[in-house]
C-alpha positions in Angstrom: 11.3 193.9 106.6 13.0 196.9 108.1 14.4 198.0 104.7 10.8 198.0 103.3 9.3 200.1 106.1 9.5 203.5 104.2 7.9 201.9 101.1 5.1 200.3 103.2 4.5 203.6 105.0 4.4 205.5 101.6 2.0 202.9 100.1 -0.4 203.1 103.1 -0.3 206.9 103.0 -1.1 206.9 99.3 -4.4 205.0 99.8 -6.6 208.1 100.3 -5.2 209.5 97.0 -5.7 206.2 95.2 -9.4 206.2 96.3 -9.8 209.9 95.4 -8.4 209.6 91.9 -10.1 206.4 90.9 -12.7 207.2 88.1 -11.5 210.7 87.6 -10.3 212.1 84.2 -6.8 213.5 83.9 -5.4 215.2 80.8 -1.6 214.9 80.5 0.4 217.4 78.4 3.6 215.8 77.2 5.8 218.0 75.1 8.2 216.8 72.4 11.1 217.7 74.6 9.7 215.4 77.4 9.3 212.5 74.9 12.9 212.9 73.8 14.2 212.9 77.4 15.8 209.7 78.8 13.3 209.7 81.6 10.3 209.3 79.3 10.3 205.5 79.6 9.8 206.0 83.4 7.0 208.4 82.7 5.3 205.8 80.5 5.6 203.2 83.3 3.9 205.7 85.7 1.2 206.4 83.2 0.5 202.7 83.0 0.3 202.6 86.8 -2.3 205.4 86.8 -4.3 203.4 84.3 -4.2 200.3 86.4 -5.4 202.4 89.4 -8.6 203.4 87.6 -7.7 206.9 86.3 -9.2 207.9 83.0 -6.3 209.2 80.9 -6.1 211.6 77.9 -2.6 212.0 76.7 -1.8 215.0 74.4 1.7 215.0 73.0 3.8 217.7 71.3 6.4 217.3 68.6 8.2 220.6 68.2 11.8 219.3 68.3 10.9 216.3 66.2 9.3 218.6 63.6 12.4 220.8 63.7 14.7 217.9 63.0 12.6 216.8 60.0 12.4 220.4 58.6 16.2 220.7 58.8 16.7 217.3 57.2 14.5 218.5 54.3 16.5 221.7 54.0 13.3 223.8 54.7 13.7 227.1 56.4 11.9 227.3 59.7 9.8 230.5 59.9 7.9 231.8 62.9 5.6 234.7 63.6 4.5 235.5 67.1 6.0 232.2 68.2 3.8 230.3 65.7 5.3 228.2 63.0 4.4 229.2 59.5 3.3 225.9 58.0 3.7 225.8 54.3 3.0 222.6 52.3 6.6 221.2 52.8 6.6 222.0 56.5 3.1 220.4 56.9 4.5 217.1 55.5 7.2 217.2 58.2 4.6 218.0 60.9 2.5 215.0 59.9 5.5 212.8 59.7 6.8 213.9 63.1 3.4 213.7 64.8 2.7 210.3 63.4 6.1 209.0 64.4 5.7 210.3 68.0 2.2 208.9 68.3 3.4 205.5 67.1 6.3 205.6 69.6 4.0 206.3 72.5 1.6 203.6 71.4 4.4 201.1 71.2 5.7 202.0 74.7 2.2 201.7 76.2 1.8 198.3 74.5 4.8 196.7 76.2 4.1 193.7 78.4 7.5 192.0 78.8 7.7 189.8 81.9 9.7 191.2 84.8 9.2 194.7 83.6 7.0 197.5 85.0 4.6 197.1 82.1 4.1 193.4 82.6 0.4 192.6 82.5 -0.7 196.2 81.8 -2.7 195.4 78.7 -3.4 199.0 77.9 -5.6 199.9 75.0 -4.6 203.1 73.3 -7.0 204.9 70.8 -6.3 207.9 68.6 -8.6 209.7 66.3 -9.8 212.9 64.6 -11.2 214.4 67.9 -9.9 217.9 67.1 -11.6 220.1 64.5 -9.5 223.1 63.5 -9.6 226.1 61.2 -6.8 228.1 59.7 -5.5 231.0 61.8 -5.1 233.0 58.6 -3.2 236.2 58.2 -1.6 238.0 61.2 0.1 241.3 60.8 0.2 240.7 57.0 1.8 237.3 57.5 -0.1 234.2 56.1 0.4 231.3 58.5 -0.9 229.0 55.8 -1.5 225.5 57.3 -1.1 226.6 60.9 -4.5 226.3 62.6 -6.3 226.7 65.9 -8.9 224.5 67.6 -12.4 225.1 66.6 -14.1 222.2 68.4 -13.2 219.1 70.4 -15.4 216.0 70.2 -15.8 215.5 73.9 -18.6 212.9 73.5 -16.3 210.6 71.5 -13.5 211.0 74.0 -15.8 210.1 76.9 -17.1 207.0 75.0 -13.5 205.7 74.7 -12.7 206.5 78.4 -15.9 204.6 79.4 -14.4 201.6 77.8 -11.2 202.0 79.8 -9.2 203.1 76.8 -6.3 205.6 77.0 -7.0 208.4 74.5 -3.9 209.7 72.7 -4.2 213.0 70.8 -1.6 214.6 68.5 -1.1 218.3 67.9 -3.1 218.2 64.6 -6.5 219.4 63.7 -8.8 218.5 60.9 -11.4 220.5 58.9 -14.8 219.4 57.5 -13.2 219.9 54.1 -10.5 217.3 54.7 -7.6 219.7 55.4 -5.0 219.1 58.1 -3.7 221.9 60.3 -0.6 222.2 62.5 -2.1 223.2 65.9 -0.1 224.3 69.0 0.1 221.7 71.8 -1.1 224.4 74.3 -4.2 225.1 72.3 -5.1 221.4 72.0 -4.5 220.8 75.7 -6.5 223.7 77.0 -9.5 223.2 74.6 -9.6 219.4 75.3 -9.3 219.7 79.1 -12.1 222.3 79.1 -14.3 220.4 76.6 -14.2 217.1 78.5 -14.4 218.8 81.9 -11.2 217.2 83.1 -10.7 216.8 86.8 -7.0 217.5 86.5 -4.5 218.8 84.0 -0.9 217.6 84.4 1.8 219.5 82.5 5.2 218.0 82.1 7.7 220.9 82.0 11.4 221.5 81.8 11.2 223.0 85.3 10.2 221.0 88.3 7.4 223.4 88.9 6.9 227.2 89.3 10.2 228.5 90.8 9.9 232.0 92.3 13.1 233.5 93.7 14.7 230.1 93.9 11.8 228.5 95.8 9.5 225.9 94.5 5.9 227.1 94.8 4.1 223.9 95.8 0.5 225.3 95.7 -1.2 228.5 94.8 -4.5 229.9 93.8 -5.2 231.0 90.2 -4.8 234.7 91.1 -1.3 234.0 92.4 -0.4 231.8 89.4 -1.3 234.8 87.1 1.1 237.0 89.0 3.9 234.4 88.9 3.8 234.5 85.1 5.8 237.7 85.0 8.3 236.6 87.6 9.4 233.0 86.8 11.8 231.7 84.2 10.3 229.7 81.3 6.6 230.4 82.1 5.3 228.3 79.1 4.0 225.4 81.2 2.4 227.7 83.8 0.8 229.8 81.1 -0.9 226.7 79.8 -2.1 225.9 83.3 -3.5 229.4 83.9 -5.4 229.2 80.6 -6.9 225.8 81.6 -7.8 227.0 85.1 -9.5 230.0 83.6 -11.5 227.6 81.5 -12.7 225.7 84.5 -10.2 222.9 85.1 -10.2 222.8 89.0 -6.8 221.3 89.6 -3.7 221.8 87.4 -0.3 220.4 88.1 3.1 221.5 86.8 5.9 218.9 87.2 9.3 218.2 85.7 9.7 215.6 83.0 13.3 214.9 84.0 12.3 214.0 87.6 11.9 210.2 87.9 8.6 209.5 89.7 7.4 213.1 89.8 4.0 212.1 88.4 3.4 209.6 91.2 4.9 211.8 93.9 2.7 214.7 92.8 -0.5 212.7 92.8 0.0 210.2 95.7 1.9 212.1 98.4 0.9 215.0 100.6 3.6 217.4 99.6 3.8 216.5 95.9 6.7 217.1 93.6 5.7 220.2 91.6 3.2 223.1 91.6 -0.6 222.7 92.1 -2.8 225.5 90.9 -6.3 225.3 92.2 -9.4 227.2 91.3 -13.1 227.4 91.9 -15.4 229.7 90.0 -17.3 230.6 93.2 -14.7 230.3 96.0 -11.9 232.5 97.2 -9.3 231.8 99.9 -8.1 235.1 101.5 -7.0 236.8 104.6 -10.0 237.7 106.8 -11.1 241.2 107.3 -13.3 242.9 109.9 -16.3 242.4 107.5 -15.9 238.6 107.8 -16.3 238.5 111.6 -20.1 237.8 111.4 -19.6 235.0 109.0 -16.9 233.4 111.1 -19.0 233.6 114.3 -21.9 231.9 112.5 -19.7 229.0 111.6 -17.9 228.5 114.9 -20.8 229.2 117.3 -22.4 225.7 117.0 -18.9 224.1 117.5 -18.3 226.3 120.6 -21.7 225.1 122.0 -20.6 221.5 121.5 -17.3 222.1 123.2 -15.3 221.4 120.1 -13.9 225.0 119.9 -12.9 227.4 122.6 -15.5 230.2 122.8 -14.5 233.5 121.3 -16.5 236.7 121.8 -17.1 239.1 118.9 -14.7 241.6 120.6 -11.9 239.0 120.8 -12.5 237.9 117.2 -12.3 241.4 116.0 -8.9 242.0 117.6 -7.6 238.7 116.3 -9.2 238.9 112.8 -5.7 239.5 111.2 -4.8 235.9 112.2 -7.6 234.3 110.3 -7.8 233.0 106.8 -11.3 232.3 105.2 -12.8 230.6 102.2 -15.7 232.6 100.8 -18.2 231.3 98.3 -20.1 234.1 96.5 -18.8 236.4 99.1 -20.1 234.3 102.1 -17.7 232.8 104.6 -17.9 229.0 104.4 -14.7 228.0 106.2 -12.1 229.6 108.5 -8.8 228.9 110.3 -6.3 230.9 112.3 -2.6 231.1 112.8 -1.2 232.5 116.1 2.6 232.9 115.8 5.1 232.4 118.6 8.2 233.7 116.8 10.6 233.5 119.7 10.0 229.7 119.8 9.9 229.4 116.0 6.4 228.0 116.3 2.8 228.8 115.7 -0.6 227.6 116.8 -3.2 226.6 114.2 -6.6 227.0 115.7 -10.3 227.4 114.9 -10.3 225.2 111.8 -14.0 225.1 110.9 -16.3 224.6 107.9 -19.9 225.4 107.4 -22.0 222.1 107.7 -23.2 222.5 104.1 -19.7 222.4 102.7 -18.0 219.7 104.8 -16.7 216.4 103.4 -14.5 218.3 100.9 -10.9 219.5 100.9 -11.6 223.0 102.3 -10.1 222.3 105.7 -7.0 220.9 104.0 -6.7 224.0 101.8 -6.9 226.3 104.8 -4.3 224.2 106.6 -1.9 224.2 103.7 -2.3 228.0 103.4 -1.5 228.6 107.0 1.5 226.3 106.9 2.8 228.2 103.9 2.2 231.5 105.8 4.1 230.0 108.8 7.1 229.1 106.7 7.1 232.6 105.2 7.2 234.0 108.7 10.3 231.9 109.5 8.5 229.4 111.8 9.8 225.9 111.8 6.8 224.1 113.2 3.1 224.5 114.0 0.9 222.9 116.7 -2.7 222.4 117.5 -4.8 221.7 120.6 -7.9 219.6 119.9 -10.5 217.6 121.8 -12.5 216.0 119.0 -10.5 216.1 115.7 -7.2 214.4 116.6 -7.5 211.9 113.8 -8.0 214.5 111.1 -4.9 216.4 112.2 -2.9 213.1 112.2 -4.1 212.5 108.7 -2.6 215.9 107.8 0.8 215.0 109.1 0.6 216.1 112.8 2.1 213.8 115.5 1.3 213.6 119.2 3.1 216.1 121.4 2.8 217.3 125.0 1.8 220.4 126.9 5.4 220.7 128.1 6.5 221.1 124.4 4.2 224.2 123.9 5.7 227.7 123.9 5.7 229.1 127.5 3.0 231.7 126.6 0.7 229.0 125.5 1.4 226.7 128.4 0.2 229.5 130.7 -3.1 229.6 128.9 -3.6 225.8 128.7 -7.0 224.8 130.1 -6.5 221.6 132.0 -10.3 221.2 132.4 -10.6 220.9 128.6 -7.7 218.4 128.6 -7.0 219.1 124.9 -4.6 216.8 123.1 -1.5 218.4 121.6 -0.2 217.7 118.1 2.7 219.2 116.3 4.1 219.3 112.8 7.5 220.2 111.5 7.4 222.5 108.5 
């Protein structure tokens, strides 16, 4: 049993994520390069597991390398303009052949049910169809792109009907016109338009990189505004560019993970730290460093908690002097959540305090978002750990990875300020 302990702990810790994802709709972008990679069989197994856990799945595959191989076999010259393939009649035949072959390959893998294999008993139903209506891009800079098209409409209602029957929807990078024409459509265009049309809860992009890498460091989570700025700094920004487009179209959570990493999909969705980069967005909310203009909003949130003895009382004067330590979430310009980080650099530690959310916006992930933001800030400041003092919310902090500690473990400066009458419990977390 001792050898199974890490697995058991991971499985138990994944339960909140299993419950949170059940019934949600995820769009998965799988490039032709990902399909050709040796790890693709493992990705299929993980997709089957998501299906068994009650996630509604829309898989959208690419086929660029497979198309290129067929074009070369036919002796056709590959021509591109603005990174778009010029699709003449001969090339279109290669596109349809490659897309159909890849689609059949994915359907076959998802149909496996061999005993003693990860797919045993999966019984996944896969459906494909003409969900994407497209039109020709036409002539750009005097260059006729011929049968290269762009998405005109996605039949969201038909996709939702299939998902309601527990089917996995598989979409190829092809579009169809009312006149019966077929168009070669970019994978990114199909992914973004489909995720927006069906109002997907998540978009997951399998990329060559393990996530957004900035200056050698994996960015585990960022807001949409930061993701936009990363586009000009990171290598191979294609996957992140797709995510930014989808986030701008209203997809609230977008993940960038590596297709060569075995288990990256499960680690990203069912562990606290994840495996890649999460880009989150909300049309009405902003997470930012607090300013002096936010003092009134913070006081309004924390005053009832101070009266109940949950938080230590702070005067307006004290809050104004400490405002630079606070991060806030604002909705339509109004503060709805706050938290603070007080660093103790000599001890390599920091205190996270005053985590509070307006009553109308509780029972969401805003507290977790603030906590992750402050932990990221602490790491950037060179701190190796953070701690909290709490009287009522011990369980919540334990759910976020904090473990019981003691007053003696606090930095000397904090020990001197410890209020033994409040008898707050101490929890710490290694970063």
